[in-house]
N, C-alpha and C positions, 0 to 999 in steps of 0.2 A: 399335316406334318411335313416339314421341309426335308428334302433328301439332299444330303451333303455328299458330294463326290469323293470317292477314295483317291489316294495318291495314284493308284494304278489307273483309274479312270481318267484322271487329269493328264497323266502321262500319255495315255493312248490318244486323247484328243489332240494334244500338242504335237505328238509324233506324227499323227495323221495330217495335220495342217502343214507341217514341214515337208513331209514326203510328197504331198499333192501340190506343193509349191504355193499354197495359199499364203504361207509365211515364207518369203523369199530370202535367199542368202543375203546376209548383211542386215536384215531387219532386227530391231531391238525388241527383246522381251522384257517388259517392265514388271518387276516384282509387285509394285503397287497395283498396276492394272490387272495383273493375274489374280491377285488376292481379291480384288473387287469383282472380277468376272466370275470367279468360282466360289466366292463367299467363304474363303478360308483364310487362315492366318499365314504369316510368312514362313513358318516352319515347314508345312507340307509343300509349299511352292518351291522353297529352296531345295528340298529333297528331290522334287521332280526335275528341277533344272540341273542338279548335280548328276542325276541319272541320264538326262539328255546329253549332258557333256560327256559322260563316260561312253555313250554310244555315238559320239561324234556329230550329233545334230546341232549342238550349240557350243559356244565358247564363252566361259565366264571370265571376264577381265576385271580384276579387283579395282574398285573406285571408278570404273567406267560403265560397266553393265554387262548384260548377257546378250549375245548376238548369234543369230542363225549362221552356221558355218557355210562357207562356199563348198561346192562340189570339188573334190580332189580328183582331177582327171587321171592321175597316175594310179591311185587306189582303185578307181572305177575300172580302169583298163586291166589291172591285175586280176580283179574279181571276174571280169569277163573271160580272161585267159583261163582261170581256174575252172570256171563253169564249162567252157568248151571242152577242156580235157576230161572232166568228170562225166559230163552228160553224154559225150560221145561213147564212152565205155558203157554207161548205164543203158543207153538206148540200144547199143549193140547186143548186150546181154538180154535185154527185153525181146528184141527181134528174134533171137535164137530160141527163146522159150515161149513166146506168145501163142496162146491158144486162140481159136476162132471166137469164143465168147468174149475173151478179154479184148481182142481186136475190135469187136463190135462196141465194146464199152468206150474205147478210145474214139471210134467213129462218131458215137453219140455226142461226145464232148466237142468234137470238131463241128458237128451239125449245129450245136448250140452256139458256138462261136460265129458260125456263118449266119445264123439267124439274127444275132445281135449286130453283126457288121452290116447286114442288109438295111438296118434302120438308118444308116447314114444317108441312104439315097431314097428312102420311101416317102420323104416329104413331111414326116410327122415330128421331126426333131426329138425323137425319143431315144436316140442312141445313148447308152450308159457306159462311160469309159471304165468305171469301177467294175461293172459286171463283165465287160469284155476282158479285162485283166484277170478277173477271178476265173473265168472260163479258160483263158490261156493257161493259167497256173494249174487248173484242174486237169488239163490234158497232159501236161508234163508230169504232174504228180503220179499219174497212173503207172508210168514205167519205173519211177523210183520206188513206189510201193510194191509193185509186182516183183522187183528184183531185190527186195528187202534192203533198200537204201533210204529209209525214211529219215534217218538222222541227217544224211546229206541234204535231202530235200528241205527239211526244216531250216537248215542253215542257209540255203539259197533263197527260200521264200520269205524269210523273216526280213522286215524292212531294214534297209541298210542306207546310211546317210549319203553315200556317194553313188552306188549302183542303182538303187531304187529311184532316187530323184532324177538320175540321168535317164532312166527308162520313162519316167513321167514327162520329162522335157521332150523326149523323142515323140511321144504321143501328141503333146500339145502343139509343138512347133513344126513337126515333120509329117503329121497325119500318117502315122506308120501302119494303120489298120490294114490297108490292102496288102502291103508287103508281108505283115505278120500272118495274115490269113493264108496267103499263098504258100508261105513256108510251112505252115502247119499241114496244109494239104499234101505237100511233098513228104512230110514226116509220115503221114498216113500211107502214102504210096510205098515208102520204105518198109513199113510194117507189113503191108499186104504182100509185097513182092520179095521180102527178106533180102534186101539189097545189101552188098558187102560194106564193111566198116569204112572204107575209103570215101564212099558217098555220104555216109553218116557224118563223118568229120567235116567234110566240105560244107554240108548243109548247116551243121551247127555253127561253124564259123560265120557263114553268111547270116544266119538268124541272130546270133547273139552279138555280133559286131555290127548289126544293121543300123543301130542308132548312130554309131560313129560315122558310118557311110552317109546316112541321110542328113545329119546335121552338118557334117563337113566343115566348111570354113566359117559357118555361123558361130561355132564354138569360140573362134578367135575374134569375131566381129560383134554382131548385135547381141549375142548371148554371153559375152565375156563376163558380165557382172554375176553370172551364176557360178563361175568357177574361180578357184584359187589361182593366183598368177601362174601361168604356164611357163616352164623353163625351156 
């Protein structure tokens, strides 16, 4: 018996391919090809494409086609600004209330990140970018959950057309794993030593704006095709 994918499943596949840059900005999504690929009619495909457009992943241009959107640098930068402001306060509150068992839970997440990062140099070619990102998210999620800020975390961790793709570009082009791991170790140090908020804000700015720093001028040169025209 054939299994036909639901609209939700088709959406998740295409969203994932856009977020991971398998489908690059500017690429065309053909209705005919998608219908053939997923063995469905035009109606569910059009519904999925409209939802992707609502979430800024594609643009539907009448009589021309559907295209993967470029990354909007301004939107991405504002989302980083927002997250720095919010997560600085969340981590501060977490540090003030964190118990030893919860701190050990965070440390375990960090150890998992470190184990995955070590695969980059162990000669096995087994490093998994997706797993490293999931472990990164899992560590951050602890302080959002422990401070009852799950709604905020869900908003930050949900795939976003501009910020999430920029983060993936940072991994692929800038090999950000050593920097990210180092910064997470500093977060653990902040939790252990209950360092004041000024240090937390400085680290969060360094961590969350890291991609901007690492990619630097490449955004305007060899990576320009990933971005909407910069003013």
